[in-house]
C-alpha positions as CSV (number, residue, x, y, z in Angstrom):
1,M,33.4,-12.5,-5.5
2,V,32.7,-10.0,-2.7
3,N,33.6,-6.4,-3.4
4,V,35.6,-5.1,-0.5
5,M,36.6,-1.5,-0.6
6,P,39.7,0.0,0.9
7,G,39.3,0.5,4.6
8,G,37.2,-2.6,5.0
9,R,34.0,-1.2,3.7
10,V,31.7,-4.0,2.3
11,T,29.5,-2.7,-0.5
12,E,27.6,-5.9,-1.3
13,P,24.6,-6.5,1.0
14,G,23.8,-9.9,2.4
15,N,27.3,-11.3,2.6
16,A,27.9,-11.7,6.3
17,L,28.2,-15.5,6.1
18,R,31.2,-15.1,3.8
19,F,33.2,-13.1,6.3
20,E,34.6,-14.8,9.4
21,T,34.9,-12.0,11.9
22,G,35.4,-14.0,15.1
23,D,39.1,-13.4,15.2
24,W,38.4,-9.7,16.1
25,R,37.2,-10.5,19.6
26,S,39.1,-10.3,22.9
27,F,36.3,-11.8,24.9
28,R,34.2,-14.9,24.1
29,P,30.8,-16.0,25.4
30,I,30.5,-19.3,27.3
31,L,27.0,-20.8,27.4
32,D,25.9,-22.8,30.4
33,R,23.3,-25.2,29.1
34,E,22.4,-26.2,32.7
35,V,21.2,-22.6,33.4
36,C,19.8,-21.7,29.9
37,I,16.0,-21.6,29.6
38,D,16.0,-21.2,25.8
39,C,14.3,-17.8,26.0
40,M,15.9,-16.7,22.8
41,S,16.9,-13.3,24.1
42,C,20.6,-13.8,23.1
43,W,19.5,-14.9,19.6
44,M,17.2,-11.9,19.2
45,Y,19.8,-9.3,20.3
46,C,23.0,-10.8,18.7
47,P,24.1,-8.3,16.0
48,D,26.1,-11.0,14.2
49,D,23.6,-13.9,14.1
50,S,26.2,-15.9,16.1
51,V,23.7,-17.8,18.3
52,I,22.9,-21.2,16.9
53,V,19.3,-22.4,17.4
54,K,18.1,-25.8,16.5
55,D,14.5,-27.1,17.2
56,G,13.7,-24.1,19.3
57,K,16.7,-24.5,21.6
58,I,20.0,-22.6,21.9
59,E,22.6,-25.0,20.6
60,G,25.7,-22.9,20.9
61,I,27.6,-19.8,19.7
62,R,29.1,-19.6,16.2
63,M,32.6,-18.4,17.1
64,T,33.6,-17.8,13.5
65,H,31.3,-14.8,13.5
66,C,31.0,-13.7,17.2
67,K,32.9,-10.5,17.8
68,G,32.7,-10.8,21.6
69,C,30.5,-7.7,22.1
70,G,28.8,-9.3,25.2
71,I,25.2,-8.3,24.3
72,C,24.1,-11.9,24.6
73,A,25.4,-12.1,28.2
74,K,23.9,-8.7,29.1
75,V,20.4,-9.6,27.9
76,C,20.3,-13.2,29.3
77,P,17.8,-13.2,32.2
78,K,19.3,-16.2,33.8
79,H,23.0,-15.2,33.4
80,A,23.6,-18.4,31.4
81,I,26.2,-16.7,29.3
82,T,29.4,-15.3,30.7
83,M,32.2,-13.5,28.8
84,V,35.7,-14.7,29.3
85,Q,38.9,-13.2,28.0
86,E,40.5,-14.9,25.1
């Protein structure tokens, strides 16, 4: 069981996969696979580990954890990720 303190403080490290935080967002990333060059910039900078990588390629975005911060879209050199309002 995860120890969650009042105010939403989480005191147990390494538990991010147990909390689905994607419903917090007001914008969501849309990945255009036709434009993506699999440079991994979005994966490196995503603070929520929401970018799904398989066999060295970006496979998608884990929406259950994505908070819609837009960092992935900002760092993409090919503008393969756009943020759209939910």
